Structure formats: C-alpha cells, structure tokens
PAVEXGU-114029 format. One line per field, with one value per residue: residue number from 1; residue in three letters; z, x, y of N, C-alpha, C, O in turn. Coordinates in nm, 4 decimals. Atoms other than C-alpha are relative to their C-alpha. Layout:
k [NUM/...]
r [ALA/...]
n_up [Z/...]
n_east [X/...]
n_north [Y/...]
ca_up [Z/...]
ca_east [X/...]
ca_north [Y/...]
c_up [Z/...]
c_east [X/...]
c_north [Y/...]
o_up [Z/...]
o_east [X/...]
o_north [Y/...]
***
This chain:
k [1/2/3/4/5/6/7/8/9/10/11/12/13/14/15/16/17/18/19/20/21/22/23/24/25/26/27/28/29/30/31/32/33/34/35/36/37/38/39/40/41/42/43/44/45/46/47/48/49/50/51/52/53/54/55/56/57/58/59/60/61/62/63/64/65/66/67/68/69/70/71/72/73/74/75/76/77/78/79/80/81/82/83/84/85/86/87/88/89/90/91/92/93/94/95/96/97/98/99/100/101/102/103/104/105/106/107/108/109/110/111/112/113/114/115/116/117/118/119/120/121/122/123/124/125/126/127/128/129/130/131/132/133/134/135/136/137/138/139/140/141/142/143/144/145/146/147/148/149/150/151/152/153]
r [MET/SER/GLU/LEU/LEU/GLN/LEU/LYS/LYS/LYS/ALA/LEU/GLU/GLY/GLU/LEU/VAL/SER/GLU/ASN/PHE/ASP/GLY/ARG/ASN/ILE/HIS/ALA/ASP/PHE/ILE/GLU/PRO/LEU/LYS/PHE/ILE/SER/TYR/CYS/ASN/GLU/ASN/VAL/ILE/PHE/ALA/ARG/GLY/PHE/PHE/TYR/ILE/TYR/ASN/ASP/SER/ILE/GLY/ILE/TRP/GLU/SER/ARG/SER/GLU/ILE/LYS/MET/SER/SER/TYR/LEU/LEU/LYS/ASN/TYR/TYR/GLN/LEU/GLN/LYS/SER/VAL/SER/THR/VAL/THR/LYS/ILE/HIS/ASN/VAL/ILE/LYS/HIS/LEU/THR/MET/GLN/ASP/TYR/PHE/PRO/SER/PHE/ASN/SER/LYS/TYR/ASN/VAL/LEU/VAL/PHE/GLU/ASN/TYR/ALA/VAL/ILE/PRO/GLU/THR/ARG/GLU/LYS/PHE/GLU/PHE/LYS/ALA/ASP/PHE/TYR/ALA/ARG/GLN/ARG/ILE/GLY/TYR/LYS/TYR/ASP/GLU/ASN/ALA/PRO/LYS/PRO/LEU/LYS]
n_up [-0.0068/0.1055/-0.0485/-0.0393/-0.1379/-0.0939/-0.0296/-0.0796/-0.1408/-0.0622/-0.0194/-0.1170/-0.1124/-0.0313/0.0436/0.1035/-0.0836/0.0454/-0.1051/-0.0706/-0.1033/-0.1271/0.0266/-0.0242/0.0955/0.1347/0.0883/0.0502/0.1514/0.0267/-0.0743/0.1103/0.0677/-0.0841/-0.0100/0.1205/0.0428/-0.0874/0.0464/0.1074/-0.0488/0.0525/0.1299/0.0805/0.0622/0.1125/0.0801/0.1492/0.0096/-0.0318/-0.1394/0.0126/-0.1345/0.0199/-0.0016/-0.0471/0.0517/0.1312/-0.0247/0.0711/-0.0288/0.1174/0.0208/0.0032/0.0273/-0.1271/-0.0017/-0.0446/-0.1267/-0.0684/0.0016/-0.0935/-0.1304/-0.0204/0.0123/-0.1027/-0.1143/-0.0677/0.0217/0.0886/-0.0852/0.1051/-0.0863/0.0185/-0.0771/0.0615/0.1260/-0.0539/-0.0514/0.1371/0.0569/-0.0947/0.0148/0.1314/-0.0022/-0.0843/0.0679/0.1141/-0.0711/0.0251/0.1349/0.0464/-0.0048/-0.0526/0.0693/-0.0796/-0.0351/0.0266/0.1352/0.0916/0.0227/-0.0567/0.0808/-0.0734/0.0512/-0.0695/-0.1251/-0.0787/0.0500/0.0303/0.0554/0.1175/0.0088/-0.0963/-0.0021/-0.1187/0.0201/-0.1162/-0.0112/0.0416/-0.0994/0.0633/0.0185/0.1354/0.0719/0.1459/0.0583/0.0963/-0.0450/0.1033/-0.0085/-0.0160/-0.1113/0.0102/-0.0186/-0.0128/0.0774/0.1329/0.0289/0.0031/0.1405/0.0674/0.0347]
n_east [-0.0063/-0.0765/-0.1352/0.0093/0.0676/-0.1030/-0.1027/0.0676/0.0099/-0.1297/-0.0316/0.0871/-0.0522/-0.1273/-0.1212/-0.0883/-0.0638/-0.1193/-0.1096/-0.0022/0.1058/-0.0150/0.0870/0.1366/0.0514/0.0046/-0.0966/0.0419/0.0452/0.1178/0.1232/0.0815/0.0849/0.1104/0.1105/0.0737/0.0633/0.1083/0.0818/0.0686/0.0684/-0.0784/0.0449/-0.0924/-0.0933/-0.0905/-0.0120/-0.0465/-0.0534/0.0909/0.0621/0.1396/0.0565/0.1474/0.0754/0.1069/0.1120/0.0169/-0.0325/-0.1221/-0.1318/-0.0600/-0.1450/-0.0702/-0.1389/-0.0779/0.0076/0.1330/0.0161/-0.0685/0.0912/0.1010/-0.0641/-0.0237/0.1271/0.0951/-0.0527/-0.0779/0.0772/-0.0890/-0.1051/-0.1251/-0.1203/-0.1034/0.0302/0.1184/-0.0509/-0.0644/0.0971/0.0497/-0.0945/-0.0090/0.1274/0.0030/-0.1102/0.0537/0.0947/-0.0516/-0.0573/0.0834/0.0398/0.0944/0.1402/0.0786/0.1255/0.1193/-0.0081/0.1275/0.0006/0.0820/-0.0324/0.0862/0.0102/0.0266/0.0861/0.0050/0.0721/-0.0131/-0.0852/0.0895/-0.0531/0.0793/0.0484/0.0966/0.0604/-0.0068/-0.0594/-0.0809/-0.0500/-0.1297/-0.0936/-0.1383/-0.0178/0.0251/-0.1215/0.0447/-0.0754/0.0794/0.1331/0.0673/0.0654/0.1509/0.0534/0.0466/0.1473/0.0074/0.1153/-0.0321/-0.0012/-0.1188/-0.0447/0.0198/-0.1227]
n_north [-0.1277/-0.0615/-0.0583/-0.1561/0.0036/0.0500/-0.1132/-0.0979/0.0455/-0.0067/-0.1462/-0.0557/0.0700/-0.0535/0.0928/-0.0710/-0.1093/-0.0565/-0.0010/-0.1343/-0.0232/0.0748/0.1309/0.0009/-0.0788/0.0428/-0.0615/-0.1201/0.0122/0.0891/-0.0699/-0.0811/0.0882/0.0680/-0.1054/-0.0201/0.1201/-0.0154/-0.1156/0.0549/0.1189/0.1116/0.0306/-0.0323/0.1090/-0.0267/0.1248/-0.0243/-0.1444/-0.1053/0.0038/0.0233/-0.0374/0.0268/-0.1113/0.0682/-0.0492/0.0631/0.1275/0.0486/-0.0517/-0.0980/0.0013/-0.1171/0.0162/-0.0409/-0.1566/-0.0185/0.0431/-0.1125/-0.1065/0.0366/-0.0270/-0.1563/-0.0573/0.0491/0.0336/-0.0968/-0.1266/-0.1136/-0.0614/0.0190/-0.0237/0.1079/0.1087/0.0671/0.0675/0.1327/0.0895/0.0671/0.1055/0.1168/0.0588/0.0733/0.0993/0.0922/0.0672/0.0667/0.1234/0.1085/-0.0306/0.0938/-0.0535/0.1192/0.0334/0.0320/0.1413/0.0676/0.0668/-0.0914/-0.1341/-0.1114/-0.1248/-0.1208/-0.0852/-0.1424/-0.0014/0.1237/0.1074/0.1055/0.1177/0.0419/0.1335/0.0205/-0.1385/-0.0565/-0.1449/-0.0414/-0.1540/-0.0067/0.0071/0.0082/0.1344/0.0495/-0.0448/-0.0314/-0.1197/-0.0741/-0.0142/-0.0069/-0.1172/0.0066/0.0434/0.1316/0.0164/0.1525/0.0591/0.0269/0.1475/0.0825/0.0093/0.1257/0.0666]
ca_up [14.8636/14.6088/14.6171/14.6630/14.9662/15.1218/15.0816/15.2293/15.5277/15.5862/15.5597/15.8083/16.0399/16.0413/15.8647/15.5907/15.7775/15.6911/15.8746/15.9641/16.1789/16.5022/16.3581/16.4474/16.1413/15.7806/15.5332/15.4003/15.0360/15.1018/15.3200/15.0070/14.7972/15.0700/15.1405/14.7681/14.7232/15.0403/14.8884/14.5837/14.8069/14.6730/14.3347/14.1508/13.9260/13.7098/13.4090/13.0606/13.0971/13.1958/13.5274/13.5965/13.8508/13.8936/13.8305/14.0402/13.8873/13.5450/13.6715/13.4724/13.5043/13.3166/13.1825/13.2176/13.0887/13.3319/13.2260/13.2723/13.6092/13.7314/13.6195/13.8146/14.1196/14.1023/14.0299/14.2529/14.5172/14.5870/14.4870/14.2471/14.5202/14.2733/14.4752/14.4516/14.7377/14.5537/14.2401/14.4624/14.6262/14.2737/14.1510/14.4648/14.4222/14.0436/14.1085/14.3820/14.1798/13.8795/14.1194/14.0314/13.6613/13.5963/13.5493/13.7730/13.6282/13.7491/13.9087/13.7393/13.4568/13.3117/13.1513/13.2666/13.0526/13.1874/13.0785/13.1695/13.4509/13.5495/13.5188/13.3688/13.3185/12.9616/13.0063/13.3122/13.2705/13.6223/13.6898/13.9533/14.0807/13.9621/14.1504/14.0903/14.1305/13.7783/13.6351/13.3309/13.1161/12.8682/12.8940/12.6627/12.5669/12.6375/12.9291/13.0204/12.9797/13.1475/12.9697/12.6409/12.4515/12.4554/12.1508/11.8835/11.8178]
ca_east [18.3392/18.4662/18.8357/18.7135/18.4862/18.7651/18.9930/18.7383/18.6869/19.0496/19.1022/18.8162/18.9485/19.2715/19.4880/19.6041/19.8291/20.1270/20.4609/20.4510/20.1379/20.0714/19.8741/19.5371/19.5086/19.4130/19.6932/19.6445/19.6190/19.3142/19.1031/18.9953/18.9015/18.7072/18.5110/18.4366/18.3261/18.1098/17.9711/17.8656/17.6957/17.9654/17.8119/18.1333/18.3390/18.6307/18.6340/18.7861/18.9473/18.6351/18.4749/18.1058/17.8795/17.5219/17.2583/16.9578/16.7141/16.7465/16.8564/17.1770/17.5571/17.6876/18.0338/18.2788/18.6382/18.9330/18.9028/18.5193/18.5478/18.8101/18.5570/18.2766/18.5043/18.5950/18.2320/18.0169/18.2477/18.4906/18.2340/18.4825/18.7476/19.0355/19.3597/19.6796/19.5631/19.2234/19.4103/19.6185/19.3208/19.1477/19.4598/19.4546/19.0886/19.1348/19.4563/19.2710/18.9631/19.1671/19.3119/19.0090/18.9336/18.6276/18.2624/18.0370/17.7531/17.3936/17.3975/17.0910/16.9919/16.7799/16.8697/16.7271/16.6035/16.5923/16.2920/16.2072/15.9894/16.0864/16.3649/16.2036/16.3078/16.1690/16.1236/15.9139/15.7915/15.8650/15.9336/16.1556/16.2301/16.5720/16.8717/17.2496/17.2651/17.1453/17.4604/17.2605/17.4705/17.1961/16.8269/16.5426/16.3722/16.0105/15.7919/15.7242/15.3503/15.2816/14.9316/15.0971/15.0449/15.3296/15.5556/15.4970/15.7616]
ca_north [12.8676/13.0983/13.2255/13.5914/13.4875/13.2820/13.5929/13.8208/13.5854/13.5562/13.9303/13.9977/13.7452/13.9132/13.6368/13.8651/14.0999/14.3103/14.2490/14.6135/14.5820/14.4216/14.1121/14.2358/14.4700/14.3747/14.4326/14.7879/14.6747/14.4626/14.7319/14.9406/14.6414/14.4751/14.8057/14.8390/14.4763/14.5263/14.8532/14.6422/14.3782/14.1252/14.1525/14.2353/14.0031/14.0049/13.7656/13.7389/14.0809/14.2675/14.3621/14.2805/14.4566/14.3290/14.5749/14.4481/14.6944/14.5222/14.1849/14.1414/14.1735/14.4723/14.4568/14.7359/14.7693/14.8587/15.2412/15.2239/15.0472/15.3092/15.5836/15.4004/15.3904/15.7592/15.8625/15.6334/15.5096/15.7943/16.0670/16.2518/16.2934/16.3466/16.2960/16.0941/15.8815/15.8098/15.7041/15.4556/15.3268/15.2747/15.0945/14.8587/14.7932/14.6989/14.4974/14.3104/14.2264/14.1082/13.8239/13.6019/13.5716/13.3530/13.4228/13.1676/12.9884/12.9325/12.5847/12.4328/12.2024/12.4802/12.8089/13.1311/13.4068/13.7669/13.9607/14.3324/14.2262/13.8645/13.6010/13.2874/12.9192/12.8483/12.4815/12.5035/12.8715/12.9260/13.2961/13.4591/13.8184/13.9189/13.8005/13.7919/13.4258/13.3788/13.5391/13.6605/13.9136/14.0020/14.0786/14.0330/14.3480/14.2452/14.1849/13.8298/13.7454/13.4231/13.4009/13.3919/13.0798/12.8193/12.8438/12.5952/12.3225]
c_up [-0.0970/0.0597/0.0587/0.1482/0.0896/0.0336/0.0878/0.1501/0.0653/0.0515/0.1316/0.1258/0.0423/-0.0559/-0.1046/0.0645/-0.0622/0.1229/0.0660/0.0988/0.1121/-0.0100/0.0263/-0.1249/-0.1389/-0.0712/-0.0735/-0.1335/-0.0174/0.0650/-0.1093/-0.0870/0.0569/0.0253/-0.1301/-0.0265/0.1100/-0.0499/-0.1138/0.0507/-0.0559/-0.1342/-0.1022/-0.0412/-0.1090/-0.0980/-0.1354/-0.0350/0.0076/0.1397/-0.0267/0.1256/-0.0281/0.0309/0.0380/-0.0566/-0.1319/-0.0099/-0.0898/0.0417/-0.0966/-0.0015/-0.0018/-0.0250/0.1187/0.0030/0.0520/0.1569/0.0859/0.0021/0.1050/0.1407/0.0343/0.0149/0.1166/0.1421/0.0671/-0.0225/-0.0506/0.0974/-0.0779/0.0928/-0.0286/0.0916/-0.0522/-0.1184/0.0461/0.0485/-0.1249/-0.0520/0.0937/-0.0202/-0.1479/-0.0013/0.0757/-0.0748/-0.1239/0.0436/-0.0461/-0.1410/-0.0516/0.0181/0.0546/-0.0957/0.0829/0.0077/-0.0237/-0.1398/-0.1107/-0.0277/0.0514/-0.0905/0.0748/-0.0925/0.0552/0.1312/0.0885/-0.0529/-0.0159/-0.0414/-0.1086/0.0049/0.0957/0.0127/0.1406/0.0156/0.1477/-0.0030/-0.0657/0.1047/-0.0570/-0.0119/-0.1465/-0.0907/-0.1456/-0.0361/-0.1158/0.0361/-0.1292/0.0030/0.0022/0.1407/-0.0107/0.0272/0.0261/-0.0448/-0.1403/-0.0336/-0.0317/-0.1516/-0.0693/-0.0380/-0.1353]
c_east [0.0874/0.1278/-0.0304/-0.0580/0.0942/0.1003/-0.0474/-0.0107/0.1423/0.0514/-0.0695/0.0348/0.1393/0.1308/0.0805/0.0358/0.1473/0.1014/0.0227/-0.1017/0.0072/-0.0718/-0.1409/-0.0592/0.0039/0.1074/-0.0643/-0.0448/-0.1345/-0.1224/-0.0769/-0.0830/-0.1130/-0.1108/-0.0659/-0.0830/-0.1281/-0.1087/-0.0971/-0.0859/0.0666/-0.0333/0.0941/0.0927/0.0959/0.0155/0.0187/0.0275/-0.1089/-0.0617/-0.1509/-0.0626/-0.1467/-0.0853/-0.1463/-0.1222/-0.0367/0.0287/0.0987/0.1303/0.0358/0.1423/0.0592/0.1739/0.0807/-0.0210/-0.1544/-0.0132/0.0773/-0.0930/-0.1070/0.0481/0.0014/-0.1384/-0.0868/0.0570/0.0815/-0.0676/0.0890/0.0913/0.1237/0.1337/0.0880/-0.0414/-0.1230/0.0395/0.0612/-0.1035/-0.0868/0.0965/-0.0011/-0.1341/0.0061/0.0996/-0.0724/-0.1125/0.0358/0.0611/-0.0883/-0.0545/-0.0840/-0.1246/-0.0809/-0.1012/-0.1110/0.0176/-0.1402/-0.0038/-0.0755/0.0774/-0.1051/0.0031/-0.0520/-0.0845/-0.0181/-0.0529/0.0407/0.1253/-0.0942/0.0839/-0.1110/-0.0764/-0.1126/-0.1059/-0.0325/0.0674/0.0493/0.0047/0.1515/0.0972/0.1354/0.0403/-0.0176/0.1073/-0.0519/0.0871/-0.0810/-0.1586/-0.0863/-0.0942/-0.1599/-0.0368/-0.0578/-0.1531/-0.0265/-0.1411/0.0197/-0.0141/0.1590/0.0497/-0.0228/0.1431/0.0239]
c_north [0.0669/0.0576/0.1348/-0.0157/-0.0518/0.1138/0.0942/-0.0547/-0.0001/0.1341/0.0454/-0.0569/0.0241/-0.0861/0.0699/0.1228/0.0321/-0.0367/0.1378/0.0344/-0.0960/-0.1469/0.0111/0.0856/-0.0699/0.0659/0.1158/-0.0196/-0.0699/0.0865/0.0722/-0.1078/-0.0628/0.0994/0.0157/-0.1256/-0.0043/0.0999/-0.0627/-0.1313/-0.1388/-0.0174/0.0753/-0.1052/0.0410/-0.1219/0.0272/0.1439/0.1119/-0.0137/0.0039/0.0443/-0.0242/0.1315/-0.0689/0.0701/-0.0522/-0.1476/-0.0575/0.0567/0.0747/-0.0004/0.1337/-0.0405/0.0464/0.1627/0.0261/-0.0371/0.1097/0.1227/-0.0286/0.0196/0.1447/0.0666/-0.0424/-0.0425/0.1027/0.1479/0.1130/0.0663/-0.0218/0.0388/-0.1047/-0.1310/-0.0872/-0.0881/-0.1255/-0.0910/-0.0626/-0.1062/-0.1160/-0.0784/-0.0782/-0.1228/-0.1172/-0.0822/-0.0676/-0.1418/-0.1123/0.0242/-0.1210/0.0583/-0.1371/-0.0305/-0.0422/-0.1529/-0.0613/-0.0646/0.0787/0.1269/0.0938/0.1168/0.1057/0.0834/0.1298/-0.0058/-0.1265/-0.0774/-0.1371/-0.1271/-0.0332/-0.1221/-0.0176/0.1275/0.0449/0.1321/0.0353/0.1516/-0.0104/-0.0255/-0.0461/-0.1549/-0.0571/0.0240/0.0303/0.1242/0.0636/-0.0219/0.0091/0.1211/0.0126/-0.0423/-0.1384/-0.0158/-0.1465/-0.0513/-0.0165/-0.1381/-0.0607/0.0173/-0.1251/-0.0703/-0.0344]
o_up [-0.1232/0.1780/0.1607/0.2409/0.2000/0.1451/0.1753/0.2479/0.1823/0.1590/0.2223/0.2307/0.1354/-0.0260/-0.1219/0.0807/-0.1208/0.2409/0.1741/0.1659/0.1185/0.0896/0.0115/-0.1412/-0.1644/-0.0501/-0.1257/-0.1719/-0.1276/0.0449/-0.0988/-0.1019/-0.0024/0.0124/-0.1278/-0.0762/0.0727/-0.0385/-0.1234/-0.0314/-0.0721/-0.1864/-0.1801/0.0446/-0.1915/-0.0495/-0.1905/-0.1318/-0.0409/0.1948/-0.1284/0.2326/-0.1273/0.1211/-0.0498/-0.0613/-0.1667/-0.1154/-0.1280/0.1052/-0.2109/0.1040/-0.0467/0.0236/0.2192/0.1110/0.1419/0.2253/0.1852/0.1093/0.1925/0.2200/0.1306/0.1085/0.2009/0.2418/0.1895/0.0136/-0.0017/0.0977/-0.0759/0.1325/-0.0769/0.0484/-0.0343/-0.1430/-0.0150/0.0271/-0.1266/-0.0790/0.0374/-0.0278/-0.1543/-0.0588/0.0253/-0.0768/-0.1718/-0.0416/-0.0711/-0.1619/-0.1203/0.1004/-0.0152/-0.1875/0.1914/-0.0915/0.0734/-0.2319/-0.2292/0.0559/0.0812/-0.1205/0.1480/-0.1967/0.1610/0.2167/0.2112/-0.1704/0.0685/-0.1169/-0.0793/-0.0288/0.0630/0.0712/0.1694/-0.0392/0.2485/-0.1072/-0.1004/0.2119/-0.1539/-0.1005/-0.1838/-0.1905/-0.2426/0.0493/-0.1727/0.1102/-0.2282/0.1056/-0.0393/0.2136/-0.1053/0.1344/-0.0613/-0.0300/-0.2074/0.0496/-0.0844/-0.2464/-0.0051/-0.0697/-0.1670]
o_east [0.1968/0.1379/0.0296/-0.0089/0.1009/0.1513/0.0243/0.0070/0.1573/0.1084/-0.0110/0.0232/0.1927/0.2469/0.1981/-0.0444/0.2166/0.0663/0.0816/-0.0921/0.0971/-0.0838/-0.2084/-0.1812/0.0998/0.1275/-0.1740/-0.1447/-0.1891/-0.2391/-0.1996/-0.2047/-0.2192/-0.2269/-0.1879/-0.1941/-0.2381/-0.2291/-0.2150/-0.1317/-0.0049/0.0161/0.0436/0.1488/0.0707/0.0534/-0.0426/-0.0235/-0.0873/-0.0743/-0.1990/-0.0214/-0.2016/-0.0634/-0.2087/-0.2236/-0.1542/0.0084/0.0800/0.1359/0.0375/0.2044/-0.0118/0.2334/0.0196/-0.0348/-0.1725/-0.0850/0.0207/-0.1054/-0.1272/-0.0187/-0.0617/-0.1510/-0.1246/-0.0141/0.0716/-0.0107/0.0918/0.1049/0.1813/0.1612/0.0415/-0.0291/-0.1319/-0.0164/0.0432/-0.0948/-0.1136/0.0546/0.0133/-0.1354/-0.0338/0.0718/-0.0716/-0.1054/-0.0484/0.0813/-0.0278/-0.1173/-0.0309/-0.1368/-0.0778/-0.1300/-0.0862/0.0502/-0.2115/0.0701/-0.0823/0.1595/-0.2197/0.1079/-0.1493/-0.0355/0.0438/-0.0176/0.0331/0.1572/-0.1791/0.1799/-0.2277/-0.1946/-0.2057/-0.2139/-0.1313/0.1759/0.0017/-0.0089/0.1976/0.0805/0.1410/0.1191/0.0450/0.1145/0.0138/0.1088/-0.0341/-0.1966/-0.0423/-0.1581/-0.2227/0.0463/-0.1284/-0.1987/-0.0168/-0.1675/-0.0721/0.0087/0.2491/-0.0289/-0.0267/0.2418/0.1283]
o_north [0.0171/0.0899/0.1685/0.0486/0.0023/0.1247/0.1428/0.0180/0.0352/0.1528/0.1045/0.0064/-0.0361/-0.0583/0.0377/0.2148/-0.0511/-0.0396/0.1410/0.1372/-0.1798/-0.2183/-0.0907/0.0864/-0.1426/0.1855/0.0959/0.0412/-0.0754/0.0530/0.0724/-0.0967/-0.0821/0.0604/0.0320/-0.1070/-0.0447/0.0771/-0.0286/-0.2108/-0.2376/-0.1174/0.1561/-0.1734/0.1287/-0.2285/0.1186/0.2002/0.2229/-0.1231/0.0539/-0.0005/0.0237/0.2124/-0.1285/0.0004/-0.0405/-0.2075/-0.1731/0.1620/0.0293/0.0124/0.2237/-0.1367/0.0829/0.2202/0.1082/0.0358/0.1555/0.1819/0.0556/0.0860/0.1885/0.1455/0.0390/-0.0296/0.1098/0.2509/0.2260/0.1886/-0.1305/0.1520/-0.2080/-0.2456/-0.2087/-0.1950/-0.2309/-0.2120/-0.1827/-0.2188/-0.2245/-0.2012/-0.1945/-0.2280/-0.2295/-0.2051/-0.1436/-0.2283/-0.2166/0.1280/-0.2082/0.1490/-0.2384/0.0463/-0.0948/-0.2180/-0.0865/-0.0298/0.0458/0.1648/0.0603/0.1740/0.0875/0.1268/0.1417/0.0754/-0.1222/-0.0593/-0.1658/-0.1117/-0.0593/-0.1288/-0.0913/0.1197/0.1124/0.1510/-0.0169/0.2158/-0.1192/0.0327/-0.1218/-0.1878/-0.1564/-0.0477/-0.0074/0.2101/0.1622/-0.1125/0.0675/0.1447/0.1101/-0.0965/-0.1736/0.0240/-0.2327/-0.1706/-0.0636/-0.2260/0.0044/0.0151/-0.2300/-0.0038/-0.0914]
***
C-alpha cells in the first residue's frame, strides 16, 4: 500500500490526532488535504518537484508547478473564495502532498501508449479505456486504428 494511502487510512481511522483533541478527531492539518485528495478521486501525485493530476478525459497525468497547483486549488476546489483561511488551507494541502515524492509506474512488462481514443499495449495491440493506473504523462496526437497494418520491422 502506498505511503499516501496508509496515511489516509490512519487519518480516517483516527490514528493521526492532535494532542489538543479528544482522540476521535483527525488532526486539523490533515482534514483539508484528505478532502482534496478525495475530491481528486485519489488521482493526485507529487513527484520530482511537480504535482500531477490525472485527467480522465484525455487519459494522462498533467503536471503543475506549485504556483499552478495553488491556482488550481483556489479556482476549482475552493471556488475562488479568497480569504486568509483559504490560503492557509491551500498551504496545508500543498505541504501534505509534497510529503510523498515519487511517481509510480505501471506494473507490467509492456509499455502503454495513450492515443486520443484508447490506451494500447503496442506489442500485443490490446486496447483499453483510459485509466489512471497506466501513469502516462504524454499522449499521442492520433486516434488508434485497430485496422491499420502492423508497422514494418
């Protein structure tokens, strides 16, 4: 289980608590990050200095700098509620997400290419609907044609 999922599990089970609470409440610093991760269907990652959010409509993980991620949070998650408390919440989310710094890889002996319409394993020509588990960060700008002839070697 990934570190982030373990952290989420512990927080939701009440293991991460503040000394100021009665033991049943999640530590205040973890509430907003966990809500945001849930909002993204757990499809948000921090790796190599960038944030990545999975865009299921195009099948790839899109990168964002810390500034762009803060803008994304303000615009999409906090609906442009500009206040000191929102800025503090954004800071807590950013801080929490940067605790885990790696990009997972697709656990397969094959590579996956993401086309405009499908994800495809080139060696087997097997096609799939888009899914976050492929961890693709780029997409080929063409539609996959399963009737196209095999490439020449």
